[in-house]
Residue, then its C-alpha position, 0 to 999 in steps of 0.5 A: m471598505l475594501p474594493d470588490l476585487k480585493r475583497l474577492i481575492e482575499q475571500m477566495g484565498k481563505e476559502k480555497g486555501i490558495d496563496k493570493e499571489i496565485i489568484i492574482d497571477a491567474l487574474e493577470t494571465a486571464v485579462l492579458t489573454a482577453a486583451r490579446k484576443k480582442l486587440g491582437l497578438d502582436l501588440d505590446l500589452e501589459v497587465s498588472y494588479n494594482e493592490e492599492a486601487g484593488e483593480i486589474e490595470s491593462f496597458l498598451f505600449k507604443t514606441v515614440v517615433e518621428h514617422v508612424l508606420n504602424p499606428d497599433t505599435q507606434i505614436s508620433l512625437e507630436e501626438a505623444h507630447e499633446t496627449m500623453d507626455e510633454d517630456a517624451e522623446l524619440g524611442d520612449s515606450l509609452g503606456i496607454k491605459i485600456e479599460i477592460d470593459t472594451f474587451g467584449r463578452i467572449a474575451v471576458q468569458t475566456a478570462k473567467q475560464i482561465i481563472i477557474q482552471r488556474v484556481k482548480d489547478a492550485e487547489r489540486n496542487n495544495v491537496y497533493e502537497e498536503y497528502k504526499d508525505r502522509k502515506g501510512d497515516l490513518l484518516n477519518g472521513f465520511v462515505q460520500r458516494f459510490e463509483g464503479g465499486s469504489i467508495i469515495v470518502s469525504l476528507g473535508m476539503s478533499e476526497g479519498v478513494i477506496p478501490p474494490s480491491e482494498q475493501i473488506k468483502r463482507e463490510s458494507f457502508r452507507r452514505g454519510e457513515r463514518i469510515r476510517a482507512y489507511i493511506y497507501d498511496v497518493k498519485r498525480v492523475s489528470k483529474g487531480p491528486q488521487i488519495l488511495l485508501s485501504r481497509t485491507h492493507p497490513g499497514f492498517i492493522r499496524t497503525l491501529f495497534e500503534m494507536e491502541v498500544p502506547e508501548i508500540s508507538e513508543g518503540l518498546i514493542d516491535i510488530v515483527n510481521i503481519a499475516r492477514e486474510p481481511g475480514n476473517r483472521t489476522k496473525i501478528s508477531v511481536k517482540s519486546v525491546d524491554k525484557d520486563i515487558d510482555p509484548v503479547g500481554a501489552c497488545v492484548g491489554m487489561r481484559g482484552s481492552r486494547v485488542q478489542g479496540v482493533v477488533q471493533e474497528l475491523r468489525g469482528e475480524k479475529i486477531d491472534i497475537v503471537p510472540c516472535s522468537d529467534d528459534p524458528v521451531r518455537y516461532v512456528c509453534n507460536a504461530l500455529s496457536p491456538a493449536k498445541v504441537d507435539r514435535v517438529y522436523m525441520d529442513e533448514d535448507a528447504r525452509t520446511m517444517e513437518v509439524i506433528v500435533p495430537d489427533d484432536q488438535l489437527s483441525l485446530a492447527i490447520g484451521r477452517a479451509g487451511q486458514n490457520v496453517r496458511l497464515a502461520a506460514k505467511l507470518t514465519g516465512w516457513r513452509i509448514d506441513v501439519k500432520n497428526e499422530a495417527g497419520v504419522a504412525e500410519e506413514e511410518k508403518e507403511g515406510y517401515g514395511s517398504l524397507m523389508k521389500i528389499t532382499g536381505i533386509g529383515e525386521r532388525t535391519a529395518n529398525l536400524l535403517y529407520e533410526e538412521g533416517f532411512k524411513d522408506v524405500a524411496m529414501m533408500a533409492s536416493a541414498e548415497p552408497e558412502v552414507l549408507s555403508s557408514i552405518k555399522g554392519i552395512s558394507q559398501k557392496k551391500a549398500i550399492t545392492w540395496i540402493e539398486e534394488a530400491k530403485k527397481i522397486i520404485v520403478d516397478e511400483g510406478s509401472e503398476n500404478l500407471s497400468e491401473d490408471i489406464 
């Protein structure tokens, strides 16, 4: 049967998942500290673990001398021959075994504290090494407790933390309830490694789809981008590497089985899956789904799009509190301005009418200017004479005159509005 200490070292190594060499080193350091505390700091002490005997051995070394000046560190040749080694010579270093029991209660208590601390440090290091390369993974755990708004998740031998900022506001969990979360960071802190978890991170959505849709994990379908307002709605854009695979259909699954798996994990969060396109106009139109789009005016330099939708589609395109258009803009990277047909018609009427405020511009010329892109007096005021005079029937002189008058109209109207506000 194994000696108690040997069995304890092996048992602790298995339970804590710590290399037994680390435990032995902690024991040796602890006993050496206790020995120095009891016997003195200046002594030549050595502590080692005897695996065969299953015990920690402590030795005090003394140098063999002719005349002893310091009995704590020296031994006479005569005494060495009598008590230790009859073959000892001057200058030899001889070890005297010291029983650990002689160190006293306080020294032993100090040793215990050192061992406990070393084992804790080793446990923490093991946890960090296990999780440091697992950023982006999903973990299953159980809600263990709540601290300062954070959810502490039991992961078996370790704990994870879901800070308040990474929780979905309308979700609530009970102690002992199963919870799934995404590892977004692993940090070393004074209390040990901190495994930071999230249920709001876009990567959470991405990893859930990778689990539900084999074509994504196999690299046949790419998730291009994710725009999310956690707990409410998410839009993801996808594209297929294989032309024969419908990326949206594959993500939705038969009768919605795949996407429903993600929706259930997110407790009912709505998910829109849209096809990505190299054509930015088509991409924006897809992103505004389920709304239908009539036409789009694009300003590539400013990365803005004016999207015109039928009157009955306006609220659908904008979404509740602007959510649909906001997520579409985030997904595509374009600033989107949604207008309905009635609103555009009213704007066009006002703009068209403002052109005829300029002296010399009648209905026919206003039509011509409107078709050339000068839709209101503000656009006329900012026009370049060379561009305006390039239109058939408009001279350089006339263009300059109209531009100046347009500027004056804008200034006058601005003054009138300011007076009304005052």
